[in-house]
PDB file of N, H, CA, C and O in Angstrom:
ATOM      1  N   MET A   1      25.635 -33.685  -6.367  1.00  0.00           N
ATOM      2  CA  MET A   1      24.642 -33.295  -7.338  1.00  0.00           C
ATOM      3  C   MET A   1      24.970 -31.927  -7.915  1.00  0.00           C
ATOM      4  O   MET A   1      24.802 -31.706  -9.115  1.00  0.00           O
ATOM      5  N   PHE A   2      25.434 -31.010  -7.081  1.00  0.00           N
ATOM      6  H   PHE A   2      25.571 -31.189  -6.107  1.00  0.00           H
ATOM      7  CA  PHE A   2      25.703 -29.666  -7.557  1.00  0.00           C
ATOM      8  C   PHE A   2      26.990 -29.597  -8.369  1.00  0.00           C
ATOM      9  O   PHE A   2      27.196 -28.641  -9.116  1.00  0.00           O
ATOM     10  N   GLY A   3      27.853 -30.592  -8.232  1.00  0.00           N
ATOM     11  H   GLY A   3      27.685 -31.368  -7.625  1.00  0.00           H
ATOM     12  CA  GLY A   3      29.087 -30.629  -8.982  1.00  0.00           C
ATOM     13  C   GLY A   3      28.927 -31.221 -10.368  1.00  0.00           C
ATOM     14  O   GLY A   3      29.908 -31.377 -11.096  1.00  0.00           O
ATOM     15  N   LEU A   4      27.698 -31.551 -10.739  1.00  0.00           N
ATOM     16  H   LEU A   4      26.901 -31.423 -10.148  1.00  0.00           H
ATOM     17  CA  LEU A   4      27.446 -32.166 -12.044  1.00  0.00           C
ATOM     18  C   LEU A   4      27.890 -31.296 -13.199  1.00  0.00           C
ATOM     19  O   LEU A   4      28.482 -31.786 -14.161  1.00  0.00           O
ATOM     20  N   PHE A   5      27.611 -30.033 -13.112  1.00  0.00           N
ATOM     21  H   PHE A   5      27.130 -29.635 -12.331  1.00  0.00           H
ATOM     22  CA  PHE A   5      27.879 -29.133 -14.223  1.00  0.00           C
ATOM     23  C   PHE A   5      29.118 -28.265 -14.002  1.00  0.00           C
ATOM     24  O   PHE A   5      29.353 -27.305 -14.735  1.00  0.00           O
ATOM     25  N   LYS A   6      29.882 -28.604 -13.011  1.00  0.00           N
ATOM     26  H   LYS A   6      29.691 -29.384 -12.415  1.00  0.00           H
ATOM     27  CA  LYS A   6      31.087 -27.846 -12.703  1.00  0.00           C
ATOM     28  C   LYS A   6      32.156 -28.159 -13.745  1.00  0.00           C
ATOM     29  O   LYS A   6      32.457 -29.323 -14.009  1.00  0.00           O
ATOM     30  N   LYS A   7      32.716 -27.126 -14.324  1.00  0.00           N
ATOM     31  H   LYS A   7      32.472 -26.180 -14.109  1.00  0.00           H
ATOM     32  CA  LYS A   7      33.780 -27.309 -15.307  1.00  0.00           C
ATOM     33  C   LYS A   7      35.087 -27.610 -14.580  1.00  0.00           C
ATOM     34  O   LYS A   7      35.382 -27.032 -13.535  1.00  0.00           O
ATOM     35  N   THR A   8      35.859 -28.525 -15.155  1.00  0.00           N
ATOM     36  H   THR A   8      35.619 -28.996 -16.004  1.00  0.00           H
ATOM     37  CA  THR A   8      37.151 -28.814 -14.556  1.00  0.00           C
ATOM     38  C   THR A   8      38.173 -27.818 -15.075  1.00  0.00           C
ATOM     39  O   THR A   8      38.140 -27.419 -16.239  1.00  0.00           O
ATOM     40  N   SER A   9      39.059 -27.433 -14.213  1.00  0.00           N
ATOM     41  H   SER A   9      39.086 -27.757 -13.267  1.00  0.00           H
ATOM     42  CA  SER A   9      40.073 -26.461 -14.595  1.00  0.00           C
ATOM     43  C   SER A   9      41.155 -27.150 -15.418  1.00  0.00           C
ATOM     44  O   SER A   9      41.239 -28.378 -15.458  1.00  0.00           O
ATOM     45  N   GLU A  10      41.965 -26.350 -16.062  1.00  0.00           N
ATOM     46  H   GLU A  10      41.897 -25.353 -16.030  1.00  0.00           H
ATOM     47  CA  GLU A  10      43.076 -26.866 -16.856  1.00  0.00           C
ATOM     48  C   GLU A  10      44.049 -27.632 -15.959  1.00  0.00           C
ATOM     49  O   GLU A  10      44.608 -28.653 -16.360  1.00  0.00           O
ATOM     50  N   LEU A  11      44.240 -27.132 -14.756  1.00  0.00           N
ATOM     51  H   LEU A  11      43.786 -26.303 -14.430  1.00  0.00           H
ATOM     52  CA  LEU A  11      45.135 -27.785 -13.805  1.00  0.00           C
ATOM     53  C   LEU A  11      44.618 -29.176 -13.431  1.00  0.00           C
ATOM     54  O   LEU A  11      45.392 -30.132 -13.367  1.00  0.00           O
ATOM     55  N   ASP A  12      43.319 -29.287 -13.187  1.00  0.00           N
ATOM     56  H   ASP A  12      42.691 -28.511 -13.239  1.00  0.00           H
ATOM     57  CA  ASP A  12      42.732 -30.585 -12.854  1.00  0.00           C
ATOM     58  C   ASP A  12      42.875 -31.577 -14.004  1.00  0.00           C
ATOM     59  O   ASP A  12      43.174 -32.752 -13.791  1.00  0.00           O
ATOM     60  N   LYS A  13      42.661 -31.093 -15.217  1.00  0.00           N
ATOM     61  H   LYS A  13      42.419 -30.139 -15.390  1.00  0.00           H
ATOM     62  CA  LYS A  13      42.795 -31.966 -16.386  1.00  0.00           C
ATOM     63  C   LYS A  13      44.223 -32.479 -16.521  1.00  0.00           C
ATOM     64  O   LYS A  13      44.446 -33.660 -16.788  1.00  0.00           O
ATOM     65  N   LEU A  14      45.183 -31.586 -16.336  1.00  0.00           N
ATOM     66  H   LEU A  14      45.002 -30.626 -16.119  1.00  0.00           H
ATOM     67  CA  LEU A  14      46.585 -31.975 -16.445  1.00  0.00           C
ATOM     68  C   LEU A  14      46.973 -32.960 -15.345  1.00  0.00           C
ATOM     69  O   LEU A  14      47.736 -33.893 -15.594  1.00  0.00           O
ATOM     70  N   GLN A  15      46.466 -32.765 -14.153  1.00  0.00           N
ATOM     71  H   GLN A  15      45.847 -32.006 -13.951  1.00  0.00           H
ATOM     72  CA  GLN A  15      46.791 -33.666 -13.055  1.00  0.00           C
ATOM     73  C   GLN A  15      46.224 -35.060 -13.300  1.00  0.00           C
ATOM     74  O   GLN A  15      46.884 -36.057 -13.010  1.00  0.00           O
ATOM     75  N   LYS A  16      45.013 -35.135 -13.830  1.00  0.00           N
ATOM     76  H   LYS A  16      44.477 -34.325 -14.066  1.00  0.00           H
ATOM     77  CA  LYS A  16      44.423 -36.439 -14.143  1.00  0.00           C
ATOM     78  C   LYS A  16      45.202 -37.138 -15.255  1.00  0.00           C
ATOM     79  O   LYS A  16      45.431 -38.346 -15.199  1.00  0.00           O
ATOM     80  N   GLU A  17      45.605 -36.374 -16.259  1.00  0.00           N
ATOM     81  H   GLU A  17      45.419 -35.392 -16.305  1.00  0.00           H
ATOM     82  CA  GLU A  17      46.395 -36.944 -17.349  1.00  0.00           C
ATOM     83  C   GLU A  17      47.748 -37.429 -16.830  1.00  0.00           C
ATOM     84  O   GLU A  17      48.233 -38.485 -17.235  1.00  0.00           O
ATOM     85  N   TYR A  18      48.348 -36.657 -15.938  1.00  0.00           N
ATOM     86  H   TYR A  18      47.954 -35.799 -15.609  1.00  0.00           H
ATOM     87  CA  TYR A  18      49.629 -37.044 -15.339  1.00  0.00           C
ATOM     88  C   TYR A  18      49.486 -38.352 -14.560  1.00  0.00           C
ATOM     89  O   TYR A  18      50.322 -39.248 -14.681  1.00  0.00           O
ATOM     90  N   GLU A  19      48.430 -38.454 -13.767  1.00  0.00           N
ATOM     91  H   GLU A  19      47.751 -37.726 -13.668  1.00  0.00           H
ATOM     92  CA  GLU A  19      48.203 -39.668 -12.986  1.00  0.00           C
ATOM     93  C   GLU A  19      48.003 -40.884 -13.892  1.00  0.00           C
ATOM     94  O   GLU A  19      48.490 -41.972 -13.587  1.00  0.00           O
ATOM     95  N   LYS A  20      47.296 -40.701 -14.989  1.00  0.00           N
ATOM     96  H   LYS A  20      46.901 -39.817 -15.236  1.00  0.00           H
ATOM     97  CA  LYS A  20      47.066 -41.795 -15.930  1.00  0.00           C
ATOM     98  C   LYS A  20      48.380 -42.227 -16.579  1.00  0.00           C
ATOM     99  O   LYS A  20      48.656 -43.420 -16.698  1.00  0.00           O
ATOM    100  N   LEU A  21      49.183 -41.257 -16.994  1.00  0.00           N
ATOM    101  H   LEU A  21      48.958 -40.287 -16.897  1.00  0.00           H
ATOM    102  CA  LEU A  21      50.470 -41.574 -17.612  1.00  0.00           C
ATOM    103  C   LEU A  21      51.396 -42.293 -16.635  1.00  0.00           C
ATOM    104  O   LEU A  21      52.110 -43.217 -17.023  1.00  0.00           O
ATOM    105  N   MET A  22      51.388 -41.879 -15.384  1.00  0.00           N
ATOM    106  H   MET A  22      50.808 -41.128 -15.068  1.00  0.00           H
ATOM    107  CA  MET A  22      52.245 -42.522 -14.398  1.00  0.00           C
ATOM    108  C   MET A  22      51.770 -43.950 -14.112  1.00  0.00           C
ATOM    109  O   MET A  22      52.593 -44.837 -13.880  1.00  0.00           O
ATOM    110  N   ALA A  23      50.477 -44.178 -14.127  1.00  0.00           N
ATOM    111  H   ALA A  23      49.809 -43.458 -14.316  1.00  0.00           H
ATOM    112  CA  ALA A  23      49.958 -45.539 -13.939  1.00  0.00           C
ATOM    113  C   ALA A  23      50.370 -46.417 -15.122  1.00  0.00           C
ATOM    114  O   ALA A  23      50.792 -47.558 -14.940  1.00  0.00           O
ATOM    115  N   ASP A  24      50.244 -45.874 -16.335  1.00  0.00           N
ATOM    116  H   ASP A  24      49.901 -44.946 -16.483  1.00  0.00           H
ATOM    117  CA  ASP A  24      50.672 -46.618 -17.523  1.00  0.00           C
ATOM    118  C   ASP A  24      52.174 -46.887 -17.472  1.00  0.00           C
ATOM    119  O   ASP A  24      52.627 -47.981 -17.809  1.00  0.00           O
ATOM    120  N   TRP A  25      52.931 -45.898 -17.055  1.00  0.00           N
ATOM    121  H   TRP A  25      52.563 -45.010 -16.781  1.00  0.00           H
ATOM    122  CA  TRP A  25      54.379 -46.054 -16.940  1.00  0.00           C
ATOM    123  C   TRP A  25      54.720 -47.191 -15.981  1.00  0.00           C
ATOM    124  O   TRP A  25      55.601 -48.004 -16.259  1.00  0.00           O
ATOM    125  N   HIS A  26      54.026 -47.241 -14.866  1.00  0.00           N
ATOM    126  H   HIS A  26      53.310 -46.580 -14.640  1.00  0.00           H
ATOM    127  CA  HIS A  26      54.308 -48.269 -13.868  1.00  0.00           C
ATOM    128  C   HIS A  26      53.981 -49.662 -14.409  1.00  0.00           C
ATOM    129  O   HIS A  26      54.739 -50.607 -14.191  1.00  0.00           O
ATOM    130  N   LYS A  27      52.854 -49.788 -15.112  1.00  0.00           N
ATOM    131  H   LYS A  27      52.238 -49.021 -15.289  1.00  0.00           H
ATOM    132  CA  LYS A  27      52.483 -51.087 -15.688  1.00  0.00           C
ATOM    133  C   LYS A  27      53.492 -51.539 -16.734  1.00  0.00           C
ATOM    134  O   LYS A  27      53.886 -52.705 -16.770  1.00  0.00           O
ATOM    135  N   LEU A  28      53.904 -50.609 -17.580  1.00  0.00           N
ATOM    136  H   LEU A  28      53.584 -49.662 -17.550  1.00  0.00           H
ATOM    137  CA  LEU A  28      54.827 -50.947 -18.667  1.00  0.00           C
ATOM    138  C   LEU A  28      56.259 -51.168 -18.183  1.00  0.00           C
ATOM    139  O   LEU A  28      57.059 -51.790 -18.884  1.00  0.00           O
ATOM    140  N   SER A  29      56.584 -50.674 -17.015  1.00  0.00           N
ATOM    141  H   SER A  29      55.935 -50.169 -16.446  1.00  0.00           H
ATOM    142  CA  SER A  29      57.964 -50.757 -16.547  1.00  0.00           C
ATOM    143  C   SER A  29      58.447 -52.199 -16.395  1.00  0.00           C
ATOM    144  O   SER A  29      59.650 -52.455 -16.443  1.00  0.00           O
ATOM    145  N   THR A  30      57.533 -53.129 -16.214  1.00  0.00           N
ATOM    146  H   THR A  30      56.556 -52.921 -16.175  1.00  0.00           H
ATOM    147  CA  THR A  30      57.944 -54.525 -16.042  1.00  0.00           C
ATOM    148  C   THR A  30      57.941 -55.306 -17.348  1.00  0.00           C
ATOM    149  O   THR A  30      58.516 -56.392 -17.423  1.00  0.00           O
ATOM    150  N   THR A  31      57.296 -54.760 -18.382  1.00  0.00           N
ATOM    151  H   THR A  31      56.829 -53.878 -18.321  1.00  0.00           H
ATOM    152  CA  THR A  31      57.169 -55.533 -19.621  1.00  0.00           C
ATOM    153  C   THR A  31      57.868 -54.906 -20.816  1.00  0.00           C
ATOM    154  O   THR A  31      58.507 -55.610 -21.598  1.00  0.00           O
ATOM    155  N   ASN A  32      57.756 -53.602 -20.968  1.00  0.00           N
ATOM    156  H   ASN A  32      57.236 -53.029 -20.333  1.00  0.00           H
ATOM    157  CA  ASN A  32      58.273 -52.955 -22.170  1.00  0.00           C
ATOM    158  C   ASN A  32      58.994 -51.665 -21.768  1.00  0.00           C
ATOM    159  O   ASN A  32      58.363 -50.628 -21.564  1.00  0.00           O
ATOM    160  N   ARG A  33      60.276 -51.742 -21.661  1.00  0.00           N
ATOM    161  H   ARG A  33      60.788 -52.585 -21.826  1.00  0.00           H
ATOM    162  CA  ARG A  33      61.057 -50.623 -21.133  1.00  0.00           C
ATOM    163  C   ARG A  33      61.007 -49.381 -22.037  1.00  0.00           C
ATOM    164  O   ARG A  33      60.920 -48.260 -21.535  1.00  0.00           O
ATOM    165  N   SER A  34      61.061 -49.568 -23.349  1.00  0.00           N
ATOM    166  H   SER A  34      61.132 -50.478 -23.757  1.00  0.00           H
ATOM    167  CA  SER A  34      61.072 -48.394 -24.241  1.00  0.00           C
ATOM    168  C   SER A  34      59.737 -47.654 -24.198  1.00  0.00           C
ATOM    169  O   SER A  34      59.712 -46.423 -24.185  1.00  0.00           O
ATOM    170  N   GLU A  35      58.639 -48.388 -24.176  1.00  0.00           N
ATOM    171  H   GLU A  35      58.659 -49.388 -24.187  1.00  0.00           H
ATOM    172  CA  GLU A  35      57.328 -47.733 -24.073  1.00  0.00           C
ATOM    173  C   GLU A  35      57.172 -47.077 -22.699  1.00  0.00           C
ATOM    174  O   GLU A  35      56.573 -46.010 -22.573  1.00  0.00           O
ATOM    175  N   SER A  36      57.711 -47.720 -21.692  1.00  0.00           N
ATOM    176  H   SER A  36      58.198 -48.588 -21.794  1.00  0.00           H
ATOM    177  CA  SER A  36      57.679 -47.162 -20.345  1.00  0.00           C
ATOM    178  C   SER A  36      58.411 -45.822 -20.303  1.00  0.00           C
ATOM    179  O   SER A  36      57.931 -44.864 -19.697  1.00  0.00           O
ATOM    180  N   ASP A  37      59.560 -45.764 -20.942  1.00  0.00           N
ATOM    181  H   ASP A  37      59.949 -46.543 -21.434  1.00  0.00           H
ATOM    182  CA  ASP A  37      60.333 -44.522 -20.982  1.00  0.00           C
ATOM    183  C   ASP A  37      59.583 -43.416 -21.720  1.00  0.00           C
ATOM    184  O   ASP A  37      59.665 -42.249 -21.338  1.00  0.00           O
ATOM    185  N   LYS A  38      58.858 -43.776 -22.768  1.00  0.00           N
ATOM    186  H   LYS A  38      58.791 -44.725 -23.078  1.00  0.00           H
ATOM    187  CA  LYS A  38      58.071 -42.785 -23.511  1.00  0.00           C
ATOM    188  C   LYS A  38      56.965 -42.207 -22.631  1.00  0.00           C
ATOM    189  O   LYS A  38      56.733 -40.998 -22.628  1.00  0.00           O
ATOM    190  N   LYS A  39      56.282 -43.082 -21.882  1.00  0.00           N
ATOM    191  H   LYS A  39      56.470 -44.064 -21.884  1.00  0.00           H
ATOM    192  CA  LYS A  39      55.210 -42.613 -20.993  1.00  0.00           C
ATOM    193  C   LYS A  39      55.778 -41.692 -19.908  1.00  0.00           C
ATOM    194  O   LYS A  39      55.167 -40.685 -19.549  1.00  0.00           O
ATOM    195  N   TYR A  40      56.943 -42.051 -19.402  1.00  0.00           N
ATOM    196  H   TYR A  40      57.439 -42.869 -19.694  1.00  0.00           H
ATOM    197  CA  TYR A  40      57.566 -41.230 -18.363  1.00  0.00           C
ATOM    198  C   TYR A  40      57.940 -39.859 -18.919  1.00  0.00           C
ATOM    199  O   TYR A  40      57.772 -38.846 -18.240  1.00  0.00           O
ATOM    200  N   ALA A  41      58.446 -39.822 -20.147  1.00  0.00           N
ATOM    201  H   ALA A  41      58.583 -40.645 -20.699  1.00  0.00           H
ATOM    202  CA  ALA A  41      58.809 -38.551 -20.769  1.00  0.00           C
ATOM    203  C   ALA A  41      57.565 -37.678 -20.976  1.00  0.00           C
ATOM    204  O   ALA A  41      57.610 -36.467 -20.761  1.00  0.00           O
ATOM    205  N   GLU A  42      56.471 -38.291 -21.390  1.00  0.00           N
ATOM    206  H   GLU A  42      56.435 -39.275 -21.565  1.00  0.00           H
ATOM    207  CA  GLU A  42      55.214 -37.545 -21.556  1.00  0.00           C
ATOM    208  C   GLU A  42      54.754 -36.996 -20.206  1.00  0.00           C
ATOM    209  O   GLU A  42      54.301 -35.855 -20.115  1.00  0.00           O
ATOM    210  N   ALA A  43      54.870 -37.809 -19.170  1.00  0.00           N
ATOM    211  H   ALA A  43      55.237 -38.736 -19.244  1.00  0.00           H
ATOM    212  CA  ALA A  43      54.452 -37.382 -17.836  1.00  0.00           C
ATOM    213  C   ALA A  43      55.298 -36.206 -17.361  1.00  0.00           C
ATOM    214  O   ALA A  43      54.787 -35.303 -16.700  1.00  0.00           O
ATOM    215  N   GLN A  44      56.574 -36.211 -17.689  1.00  0.00           N
ATOM    216  H   GLN A  44      56.989 -36.945 -18.227  1.00  0.00           H
ATOM    217  CA  GLN A  44      57.447 -35.108 -17.283  1.00  0.00           C
ATOM    218  C   GLN A  44      57.049 -33.807 -17.982  1.00  0.00           C
ATOM    219  O   GLN A  44      57.124 -32.736 -17.380  1.00  0.00           O
ATOM    220  N   LYS A  45      56.628 -33.890 -19.242  1.00  0.00           N
ATOM    221  H   LYS A  45      56.567 -34.760 -19.731  1.00  0.00           H
ATOM    222  CA  LYS A  45      56.156 -32.694 -19.945  1.00  0.00           C
ATOM    223  C   LYS A  45      54.900 -32.143 -19.285  1.00  0.00           C
ATOM    224  O   LYS A  45      54.734 -30.930 -19.154  1.00  0.00           O
ATOM    225  N   ILE A  46      54.018 -33.047 -18.872  1.00  0.00           N
ATOM    226  H   ILE A  46      54.153 -34.032 -18.979  1.00  0.00           H
ATOM    227  CA  ILE A  46      52.777 -32.636 -18.217  1.00  0.00           C
ATOM    228  C   ILE A  46      53.095 -31.966 -16.878  1.00  0.00           C
ATOM    229  O   ILE A  46      52.505 -30.940 -16.542  1.00  0.00           O
ATOM    230  N   ILE A  47      54.020 -32.540 -16.121  1.00  0.00           N
ATOM    231  H   ILE A  47      54.500 -33.374 -16.395  1.00  0.00           H
ATOM    232  CA  ILE A  47      54.353 -31.960 -14.815  1.00  0.00           C
ATOM    233  C   ILE A  47      54.976 -30.574 -14.977  1.00  0.00           C
ATOM    234  O   ILE A  47      54.787 -29.709 -14.123  1.00  0.00           O
ATOM    235  N   GLU A  48      55.707 -30.359 -16.048  1.00  0.00           N
ATOM    236  H   GLU A  48      55.861 -31.062 -16.742  1.00  0.00           H
ATOM    237  CA  GLU A  48      56.256 -29.023 -16.317  1.00  0.00           C
ATOM    238  C   GLU A  48      55.127 -28.032 -16.584  1.00  0.00           C
ATOM    239  O   GLU A  48      55.175 -26.895 -16.113  1.00  0.00           O
ATOM    240  N   GLN A  49      54.115 -28.454 -17.336  1.00  0.00           N
ATOM    241  H   GLN A  49      54.076 -29.376 -17.719  1.00  0.00           H
ATOM    242  CA  GLN A  49      52.966 -27.585 -17.612  1.00  0.00           C
ATOM    243  C   GLN A  49      52.212 -27.276 -16.318  1.00  0.00           C
ATOM    244  O   GLN A  49      51.747 -26.154 -16.116  1.00  0.00           O
ATOM    245  N   ILE A  50      52.095 -28.279 -15.442  1.00  0.00           N
ATOM    246  H   ILE A  50      52.473 -29.190 -15.606  1.00  0.00           H
ATOM    247  CA  ILE A  50      51.417 -28.080 -14.165  1.00  0.00           C
ATOM    248  C   ILE A  50      52.173 -27.047 -13.330  1.00  0.00           C
ATOM    249  O   ILE A  50      51.562 -26.171 -12.718  1.00  0.00           O
ATOM    250  N   GLU A  51      53.485 -27.149 -13.306  1.00  0.00           N
ATOM    251  H   GLU A  51      53.982 -27.860 -13.803  1.00  0.00           H
ATOM    252  CA  GLU A  51      54.292 -26.197 -12.536  1.00  0.00           C
ATOM    253  C   GLU A  51      54.124 -24.781 -13.070  1.00  0.00           C
ATOM    254  O   GLU A  51      54.062 -23.829 -12.292  1.00  0.00           O
ATOM    255  N   ILE A  52      54.050 -24.635 -14.382  1.00  0.00           N
ATOM    256  H   ILE A  52      54.100 -25.409 -15.014  1.00  0.00           H
ATOM    257  CA  ILE A  52      53.869 -23.311 -14.990  1.00  0.00           C
ATOM    258  C   ILE A  52      52.512 -22.729 -14.574  1.00  0.00           C
ATOM    259  O   ILE A  52      52.417 -21.547 -14.241  1.00  0.00           O
ATOM    260  N   LEU A  53      51.463 -23.563 -14.595  1.00  0.00           N
ATOM    261  H   LEU A  53      51.541 -24.523 -14.866  1.00  0.00           H
ATOM    262  CA  LEU A  53      50.142 -23.084 -14.215  1.00  0.00           C
ATOM    263  C   LEU A  53      50.077 -22.724 -12.724  1.00  0.00           C
ATOM    264  O   LEU A  53      49.377 -21.788 -12.341  1.00  0.00           O
ATOM    265  N   LYS A  54      50.796 -23.456 -11.903  1.00  0.00           N
ATOM    266  H   LYS A  54      51.365 -24.217 -12.215  1.00  0.00           H
ATOM    267  CA  LYS A  54      50.795 -23.158 -10.471  1.00  0.00           C
ATOM    268  C   LYS A  54      51.497 -21.845 -10.167  1.00  0.00           C
ATOM    269  O   LYS A  54      51.159 -21.175  -9.191  1.00  0.00           O
ATOM    270  N   GLN A  55      52.468 -21.468 -10.989  1.00  0.00           N
ATOM    271  H   GLN A  55      52.743 -22.012 -11.782  1.00  0.00           H
ATOM    272  CA  GLN A  55      53.191 -20.225 -10.764  1.00  0.00           C
ATOM    273  C   GLN A  55      52.345 -19.009 -11.111  1.00  0.00           C
ATOM    274  O   GLN A  55      52.595 -17.922 -10.590  1.00  0.00           O
ATOM    275  N   LYS A  56      51.373 -19.162 -11.959  1.00  0.00           N
ATOM    276  H   LYS A  56      51.170 -20.045 -12.382  1.00  0.00           H
ATOM    277  CA  LYS A  56      50.535 -18.021 -12.367  1.00  0.00           C
ATOM    278  C   LYS A  56      49.507 -17.677 -11.353  1.00  0.00           C
ATOM    279  O   LYS A  56      48.730 -16.744 -11.554  1.00  0.00           O
TER     280      LYS A  56
END
């Protein structure tokens, strides 16, 4: 109940987006290789941003 109005940090947002992209990548990996590769590339950009935020 108390977490209702808690703002999510930038790191949390990036981690959720990364998890979503990786799930999409996994689903697409069996059907559409080029789209799968695009999702993986997007996920790698997100993980780089996460690493930068963790260093600060």
